[in-house]
Backbone bond lengths (Angstrom), bond angles and torsions (degrees), N, CA, C in turn:
res aa  C-N    CA-C-N  psi(-1)  N-CA   C-N-CA  omega(-1)  CA-C   N-CA-C  phi
1 R - - - 1.479 - - 1.518 110.48 -
2 L 1.318 116.19 -43.72 1.460 120.13 -178.67 1.512 112.56 -67.97
3 D 1.325 115.60 -37.60 1.447 120.44 -179.48 1.522 110.21 -59.58
4 L 1.330 118.20 -47.58 1.450 122.72 -179.43 1.518 110.21 -65.50
5 A 1.323 117.18 -44.88 1.456 120.71 -177.23 1.557 111.36 -64.19
6 L 1.308 116.35 -45.46 1.468 118.37 -179.73 1.516 112.54 -67.80
7 E 1.313 116.41 -33.22 1.461 121.02 175.02 1.529 110.34 -60.77
8 C 1.339 115.76 -42.58 1.455 119.19 179.77 1.523 111.86 -66.81
9 V 1.310 116.78 -42.79 1.480 121.39 176.75 1.485 110.86 -58.69
10 R 1.311 117.52 -46.27 1.477 121.84 -177.81 1.551 111.21 -64.55
11 K 1.337 117.47 -30.01 1.439 120.03 176.70 1.521 112.79 -70.61
12 V 1.314 116.57 -29.56 1.463 120.79 177.63 1.504 110.42 -70.15
13 N 1.348 115.55 -49.15 1.487 120.79 179.99 1.555 106.98 -160.92
14 S 1.279 115.77 111.47 1.470 121.43 -177.08 1.524 111.28 -69.89
15 D 1.342 117.99 -13.53 1.469 119.89 -178.48 1.528 114.55 -93.58
16 I 1.323 117.43 -4.89 1.471 121.79 179.80 1.535 108.83 -68.41
17 P 1.335 118.43 121.74 1.473 119.03 174.27 1.552 108.57 -65.20
18 V 1.331 115.69 132.81 1.444 120.63 -177.30 1.529 108.99 -113.89
19 S 1.302 116.95 128.69 1.467 122.58 177.27 1.517 109.84 -103.16
20 I 1.311 117.84 127.42 1.467 122.49 177.37 1.554 107.45 -96.43
21 D 1.344 116.31 123.20 1.423 121.95 -178.93 1.523 109.83 -96.22
22 T 1.346 116.72 102.08 1.455 120.54 -178.20 1.519 109.58 -156.41
23 F 1.349 114.74 149.69 1.473 119.32 170.67 1.526 111.33 -106.70
24 R 1.319 115.95 8.46 1.469 121.01 179.38 1.519 111.25 -100.19
25 A 1.283 117.36 123.63 1.471 121.89 -176.35 1.530 111.86 -61.80
26 E 1.322 117.62 -41.87 1.455 120.00 -178.46 1.517 111.87 -66.60
27 V 1.330 118.20 -37.82 1.449 120.03 174.19 1.494 112.00 -62.74
28 A 1.358 115.35 -43.44 1.447 118.53 178.04 1.515 111.84 -60.82
29 R 1.316 116.87 -42.82 1.489 119.65 179.88 1.517 111.97 -62.38
30 K 1.358 116.29 -45.85 1.442 118.14 -178.29 1.536 111.16 -68.58
31 A 1.322 116.39 -38.00 1.473 119.38 -178.84 1.517 111.46 -61.76
32 V 1.350 115.62 -43.09 1.443 121.48 -178.98 1.565 111.73 -74.53
33 R 1.315 114.35 -48.28 1.494 119.03 -173.57 1.517 112.89 -74.58
34 E 1.348 116.60 -40.88 1.440 121.37 -171.44 1.504 115.13 -104.10
35 M 1.325 116.88 -23.81 1.467 120.23 -172.57 1.542 113.53 -117.90
36 G 1.322 117.24 -0.83 1.444 120.53 173.61 1.510 117.46 79.71
37 A 1.382 117.75 19.56 1.454 118.40 175.05 1.511 109.86 -66.57
38 D 1.356 115.61 151.16 1.471 120.11 -174.87 1.530 113.29 -107.91
39 I 1.318 116.84 -24.79 1.457 121.68 -172.71 1.536 107.78 -135.75
40 V 1.301 117.12 143.01 1.457 121.39 173.10 1.511 109.92 -109.48
41 N 1.330 118.10 124.56 1.453 125.31 179.58 1.529 108.31 -111.77
42 D 1.311 115.77 111.74 1.459 120.91 -174.21 1.543 111.34 -115.19
43 V 1.338 115.57 104.41 1.460 118.65 -175.31 1.520 112.83 -65.97
44 S 1.330 117.80 -16.05 1.481 119.36 -178.60 1.510 112.56 -95.38
45 G 1.345 118.66 -3.10 1.431 120.03 -179.50 1.518 113.37 58.82
46 G 1.328 116.07 33.85 1.452 119.39 177.91 1.520 113.68 87.50
47 D 1.303 120.37 -3.02 1.445 121.81 -171.98 1.546 113.17 -79.10
48 L 1.334 117.67 -25.75 1.442 120.50 -173.07 1.556 113.36 -96.51
49 D 1.309 116.31 -2.99 1.435 120.94 175.63 1.516 107.14 -150.39
50 S 1.320 115.58 108.13 1.479 121.45 -177.18 1.540 113.95 -61.42
51 A 1.352 115.64 -15.98 1.457 119.47 -178.19 1.535 112.42 -90.65
52 M 1.310 117.51 -5.47 1.484 120.45 -173.52 1.490 113.43 -61.01
53 F 1.329 119.45 -47.91 1.459 120.13 -177.07 1.532 113.01 -63.17
54 D 1.331 114.93 -42.26 1.464 118.99 175.79 1.526 111.16 -62.16
55 T 1.302 116.13 -37.90 1.475 119.88 178.54 1.528 111.94 -66.31
56 I 1.307 116.63 -42.31 1.443 120.69 178.81 1.553 110.78 -63.00
57 A 1.329 115.53 -42.35 1.459 119.46 177.40 1.515 111.20 -62.03
58 E 1.300 115.63 -36.20 1.485 122.46 178.78 1.545 110.45 -69.59
59 L 1.306 116.56 -44.87 1.473 121.46 -175.84 1.514 112.59 -73.99
60 N 1.337 117.95 -30.65 1.456 123.60 178.87 1.554 110.60 59.25
61 V 1.304 116.37 50.47 1.464 121.61 175.77 1.531 108.79 -123.42
62 P 1.320 117.21 161.12 1.493 119.98 177.32 1.531 109.45 -59.02
63 Y 1.328 114.24 143.62 1.433 122.01 -176.49 1.518 111.35 -127.87
64 V 1.332 117.27 121.35 1.461 119.48 173.33 1.522 108.33 -88.55
65 L 1.335 112.02 112.75 1.481 122.08 -178.41 1.523 109.12 -95.72
66 M 1.344 116.99 102.79 1.440 120.51 -177.10 1.514 111.45 -104.55
67 H 1.317 115.80 150.03 1.475 120.37 177.22 1.526 110.98 -92.90
68 M 1.331 115.63 131.30 1.430 123.30 172.57 1.500 108.35 -153.41
69 R 1.301 115.89 152.14 1.467 120.77 169.50 1.522 108.95 -111.48
70 G 1.346 115.58 147.89 1.449 118.67 177.60 1.503 112.09 69.37
71 T 1.326 116.61 -147.04 1.458 123.49 178.61 1.527 108.04 -119.55
72 P 1.331 118.02 169.07 1.476 118.59 177.24 1.541 111.54 -57.04
73 D 1.349 118.71 -24.95 1.437 120.37 -179.87 1.546 113.19 -84.06
74 T 1.337 117.45 -24.92 1.472 120.64 -175.61 1.532 114.01 -113.66
75 M 1.348 118.03 -2.61 1.463 121.11 -171.04 1.534 113.35 -60.11
76 L 1.328 117.07 -32.67 1.453 118.51 -176.94 1.543 112.91 -72.39
77 Q 1.288 117.27 -7.59 1.476 121.80 173.58 1.540 110.51 -101.51
78 Q 1.350 116.43 9.16 1.485 120.38 -178.36 1.531 111.51 -116.75
79 T 1.331 116.13 50.35 1.452 120.13 -174.86 1.535 113.00 -112.83
80 D 1.309 117.15 25.41 1.490 121.07 -175.85 1.532 108.74 -89.96
81 Y 1.301 117.78 72.68 1.468 121.79 176.62 1.550 108.89 -96.07
82 S 1.299 114.45 147.20 1.475 117.98 169.22 1.540 109.72 -87.77
83 D 1.328 116.76 -30.75 1.460 122.63 176.04 1.516 105.61 -152.48
84 V 1.328 115.39 97.56 1.470 118.08 -171.39 1.497 113.18 -61.19
85 S 1.327 119.01 -40.42 1.442 121.49 -175.84 1.529 111.03 -65.00
86 S 1.321 117.50 -47.65 1.461 120.55 -176.43 1.529 109.73 -70.21
87 Q 1.329 118.24 -35.80 1.453 121.01 -177.82 1.518 111.80 -70.60
88 V 1.342 116.12 -42.25 1.471 120.24 176.84 1.524 110.32 -64.71
89 L 1.339 115.90 -45.11 1.457 120.26 179.43 1.555 110.23 -59.99
90 S 1.327 117.29 -44.78 1.440 121.59 -178.07 1.537 111.07 -62.82
91 N 1.341 115.96 -42.45 1.455 120.70 178.94 1.521 110.89 -62.30
92 L 1.314 117.88 -46.55 1.456 122.14 179.03 1.523 112.58 -65.56
93 Q 1.319 115.36 -40.81 1.450 119.09 -179.63 1.557 110.99 -62.44
94 E 1.300 116.47 -43.64 1.495 119.98 176.98 1.507 111.40 -58.70
95 K 1.276 116.39 -40.62 1.507 120.24 -178.14 1.504 111.16 -74.75
96 V 1.330 118.61 -34.89 1.472 121.12 175.13 1.525 109.95 -60.63
97 V 1.327 115.72 -44.29 1.461 120.08 178.01 1.524 112.15 -60.41
98 R 1.326 114.69 -46.59 1.479 118.91 178.59 1.501 112.41 -59.85
99 L 1.321 117.58 -46.91 1.455 121.57 179.22 1.516 111.83 -64.05
100 S 1.304 115.72 -40.97 1.501 120.43 -179.36 1.532 109.49 -62.20
101 N 1.336 115.75 -41.89 1.481 121.04 178.63 1.512 111.98 -65.49
102 M 1.322 116.21 -20.99 1.476 119.98 177.66 1.523 111.28 -91.80
103 G 1.322 117.39 1.78 1.441 121.14 177.58 1.498 115.63 93.17
104 V 1.325 119.29 9.20 1.432 123.29 177.32 1.536 109.13 -83.35
105 A 1.291 116.42 114.53 1.445 121.84 -174.16 1.503 113.37 -97.22
106 D 1.353 117.22 -34.85 1.456 120.37 -171.66 1.531 109.47 -100.53
107 I 1.332 116.41 88.01 1.444 123.37 -177.59 1.529 109.19 -114.60
108 I 1.316 115.74 126.56 1.475 122.76 175.49 1.512 107.69 -108.35
109 V 1.309 116.71 127.21 1.488 121.10 -173.79 1.521 109.83 -98.93
110 D 1.331 115.81 133.73 1.449 122.54 178.72 1.546 108.08 -129.16
111 P 1.343 118.96 116.27 1.467 119.79 -179.23 1.517 114.36 -68.83
112 G 1.326 118.04 -9.23 1.446 120.45 173.98 1.514 115.73 76.00
113 F 1.314 117.27 54.17 1.439 121.36 176.76 1.531 110.85 -57.26
114 G 1.338 117.09 126.50 1.437 121.02 178.74 1.522 113.95 88.71
115 F 1.302 117.97 -9.05 1.464 120.80 179.82 1.525 109.13 -102.87
116 A 1.321 116.57 107.04 1.462 123.27 -178.66 1.501 111.48 60.86
117 K 1.338 117.37 36.32 1.448 123.83 174.72 1.519 107.76 -138.19
118 N 1.330 118.13 138.82 1.464 120.29 172.36 1.538 108.40 -85.31
119 I 1.309 116.13 177.58 1.485 120.60 -173.94 1.527 110.88 -59.39
120 E 1.318 117.02 -45.78 1.475 120.63 -178.75 1.550 110.00 -62.47
121 Q 1.292 116.45 -41.64 1.479 119.42 178.81 1.497 112.82 -66.35
122 N 1.312 116.89 -35.64 1.458 119.83 175.82 1.532 111.63 -60.99
123 Y 1.281 115.68 -42.98 1.484 118.89 -179.58 1.519 111.95 -74.42
124 E 1.310 118.29 -29.90 1.466 120.14 171.18 1.528 110.03 -62.84
125 L 1.313 116.26 -42.97 1.476 120.24 175.55 1.515 111.84 -60.17
126 L 1.334 116.01 -43.49 1.475 119.69 179.83 1.503 110.71 -62.78
127 R 1.324 118.10 -42.01 1.475 120.99 178.02 1.504 111.85 -61.39
128 N 1.336 114.93 -36.55 1.490 120.30 -173.94 1.514 112.60 -100.81
129 L 1.324 118.65 17.24 1.456 121.63 -174.44 1.523 111.43 -58.40
130 H 1.321 117.17 -31.97 1.454 120.74 -177.67 1.527 111.36 -60.50
131 L 1.330 117.86 -24.11 1.463 120.90 -179.56 1.531 111.52 -63.88
132 F 1.325 115.75 -26.85 1.488 119.35 -176.61 1.509 111.72 -74.62
133 N 1.321 117.85 -10.85 1.473 119.58 177.87 1.543 110.74 -65.95
134 I 1.295 117.10 -15.83 1.482 119.89 178.59 1.512 110.23 -64.66
135 L 1.330 117.97 -23.74 1.474 120.88 -179.10 1.499 112.15 -73.66
136 D 1.331 117.05 -13.36 1.460 121.70 176.33 1.565 111.24 56.21
137 R 1.306 114.82 41.63 1.480 121.63 177.19 1.507 108.09 -133.69
138 P 1.331 117.72 152.96 1.486 119.22 174.68 1.539 109.21 -56.35
139 L 1.325 114.49 137.91 1.462 121.02 -176.55 1.534 109.24 -107.85
140 L 1.321 115.50 117.27 1.467 120.96 178.04 1.509 110.94 -98.90
141 V 1.325 117.10 136.36 1.443 123.59 -178.94 1.517 109.17 -125.10
142 G 1.312 118.32 126.77 1.435 122.96 175.12 1.503 112.20 -124.64
143 M 1.338 117.36 96.46 1.435 121.64 -179.05 1.542 111.65 -123.54
144 S 1.314 116.38 0.42 1.474 120.54 -171.58 1.505 114.05 -53.63
145 R 1.345 116.62 115.06 1.447 125.03 172.52 1.551 112.81 61.21
146 K 1.327 117.24 19.98 1.458 121.17 -177.98 1.557 109.03 -77.87
147 S 1.351 114.30 166.82 1.459 119.53 -176.56 1.503 112.80 -62.00
148 M 1.339 119.16 -29.23 1.470 120.54 175.93 1.529 112.23 -58.28
149 I 1.322 117.18 -24.37 1.462 121.19 -179.56 1.503 109.62 -96.09
150 F 1.347 119.48 -55.99 1.456 119.16 -172.17 1.530 112.55 -69.01
151 R 1.322 117.18 -29.44 1.493 118.86 176.19 1.527 110.81 -74.06
152 A 1.337 118.70 -34.65 1.441 121.66 178.96 1.506 112.80 -65.07
153 I 1.352 116.41 -33.86 1.468 119.55 -177.89 1.517 112.09 -101.76
154 G 1.332 117.94 3.63 1.440 121.26 176.33 1.555 113.13 69.29
155 K 1.307 116.54 37.82 1.455 119.09 -179.77 1.526 110.04 -128.60
156 T 1.326 115.19 -176.43 1.431 120.62 176.26 1.532 109.68 -97.00
157 P 1.333 119.20 166.64 1.462 121.22 177.66 1.545 111.18 -55.98
158 E 1.314 116.26 -37.55 1.461 120.61 -178.92 1.532 113.02 -64.86
159 D 1.333 114.97 -25.51 1.489 118.98 -177.86 1.512 113.20 -105.95
160 A 1.334 116.84 20.89 1.419 120.82 -172.06 1.537 113.71 -104.85
161 L 1.349 116.79 19.16 1.452 118.69 -177.99 1.508 111.85 -62.76
162 E 1.353 117.79 -48.84 1.460 119.19 -176.02 1.535 111.01 -63.35
163 G 1.331 116.36 -40.67 1.449 118.85 177.69 1.545 111.80 -64.28
164 T 1.338 116.17 -36.03 1.434 120.52 177.37 1.539 111.14 -64.39
165 V 1.323 116.82 -44.59 1.448 121.37 -179.86 1.543 109.34 -61.22
166 A 1.318 116.90 -42.51 1.479 120.27 -179.85 1.549 109.87 -64.01
167 A 1.300 117.00 -43.90 1.483 119.64 -179.84 1.500 110.94 -65.65
168 N 1.331 116.54 -41.60 1.472 119.70 -179.84 1.533 110.60 -66.42
169 T 1.302 118.75 -35.46 1.432 120.80 179.38 1.539 110.49 -66.41
170 I 1.334 116.33 -40.20 1.458 119.39 175.51 1.541 110.52 -61.88
171 A 1.320 115.21 -41.93 1.489 120.26 179.43 1.496 111.65 -61.96
172 V 1.319 118.55 -44.44 1.466 121.15 -178.79 1.516 109.37 -64.90
173 L 1.306 118.38 -42.39 1.458 121.85 -178.59 1.532 111.01 -68.20
174 N 1.322 116.14 -15.88 1.469 119.23 178.41 1.520 112.72 -107.98
175 G 1.346 117.85 14.82 1.447 120.48 168.64 1.523 117.71 116.23
176 A 1.338 117.77 -3.27 1.463 118.46 177.22 1.523 110.86 -62.82
177 S 1.305 117.71 134.58 1.450 121.53 179.33 1.524 112.69 -115.79
178 V 1.322 116.78 -7.37 1.471 122.33 174.90 1.498 107.98 -137.54
179 L 1.333 118.62 130.83 1.446 122.63 175.15 1.523 109.53 -113.75
180 R 1.330 117.70 131.37 1.441 121.63 170.96 1.527 108.14 -97.24
181 V 1.322 117.79 114.63 1.449 122.45 -170.81 1.523 111.95 -134.19
182 H 1.353 113.21 160.42 1.464 119.67 168.64 1.541 110.66 -90.71
183 D 1.335 114.75 -34.53 1.477 120.56 -169.93 1.536 107.84 -108.92
184 V 1.318 115.72 87.89 1.476 120.94 -174.49 1.500 111.87 -63.86
185 G 1.331 117.16 -41.60 1.454 119.24 -177.54 1.528 113.01 -63.09
186 A 1.319 116.42 -43.72 1.488 120.79 178.93 1.491 110.55 -64.57
187 A 1.299 118.16 -41.62 1.479 122.49 179.67 1.548 109.54 -64.31
188 T 1.321 116.29 -41.21 1.464 120.65 -179.45 1.504 109.98 -64.93
189 D 1.349 116.74 -41.51 1.500 119.11 178.23 1.522 109.68 -61.29
190 A 1.312 117.82 -43.64 1.469 119.82 179.88 1.505 112.09 -59.94
191 I 1.331 116.14 -43.58 1.474 120.44 179.10 1.489 111.08 -65.06
192 N 1.337 119.25 -38.20 1.461 122.62 178.72 1.543 109.79 -62.71
193 I 1.321 117.11 -39.18 1.457 121.10 179.50 1.557 109.69 -66.35
194 I 1.327 115.85 -42.65 1.459 120.22 177.40 1.500 109.48 -59.93
195 E 1.319 118.35 -45.51 1.458 122.20 -177.61 1.529 111.81 -66.32
196 H 1.351 117.26 -33.93 1.450 120.26 177.15 1.529 110.80 -69.77
197 T 1.343 114.89 -34.40 1.478 120.93 179.02 1.517 111.71 -73.09
198 Y 1.332 114.88 -42.41 1.448 121.33 -179.28 1.538 107.74 -123.01
199 P 1.329 118.35 86.32 1.510 121.92 -172.82 1.500 114.21 -56.78
200 S 1.347 117.85 -26.97 1.484 118.95 -177.94 1.520 110.83 -89.59
201 F 1.313 118.90 5.82 1.448 121.66 -175.78 1.507 110.03 -68.85
202 I 1.345 116.01 137.92 1.475 121.03 179.13 1.493 108.28 -73.81
203 S 1.325 118.30 129.96 1.432 122.78 -177.62 1.521 113.22 -62.90
204 C 1.309 114.70 142.30 1.439 122.65 172.93 1.489 109.14 -100.08
205 K 1.335 118.61 154.00 1.448 121.51 179.56 1.522 111.75 -113.95
C-alpha cells in the first residue's frame, strides 16, 4: 500500500517532503530506503518497537518524536497523570537525550494532543506548551478538528474549523513551529496575522 501511494505522490511532485507515519522500525526503514520517504513520524515515540531509535540513527532522517502511552487501542485508558505537562515533558526530554547520544540530530517533538490525554489534560498541555521550548527542538502540534476541540465547543469535527484556528493560534504563540492541519489556508491566514502583529515572530509551517 505504501509503495503505490508514495509512487503516486512522487509523480505529482518529486520535491515534496514525504512523512511516513509508522511505529514499526521495518516499515520506516523500507519507506525511507526503498520508497523515498523523507521523515519518520512515530506516534509511539519509540515505545512500540524497540528497534526504532536504532533504525532512525541508521537512516539519518528527521524524526517526529510523539508522546503516547499504551497503544492506539488502549491509550484512552492511560490518562492517570499526576501532572500531565511535567510528565510528558520529562518523557520526551529523556528520549531526546537518548536519540541525541545516538547521533540523531533532527528531532521534532510532538506532545501528542489526544493521545492518552483527556480533554482537560489536552488543554493543560496547550496552556503549558511554552515549557517544551526547553527541549530546544522544533515543536509540532496536531490538534486539527480533534475531539478536544469539537467537544469543547459542542460541535462536530466538520464544524470545528474556527475552534481549530483558535487552538492553533494559541499553540503558535506558545512556541509551536509546525502545525499539522486539515485546513491549510485557514492556518496560513492565522499565521500571517500573528506575523503582522509580531513582526519578529519566527514563522510556523
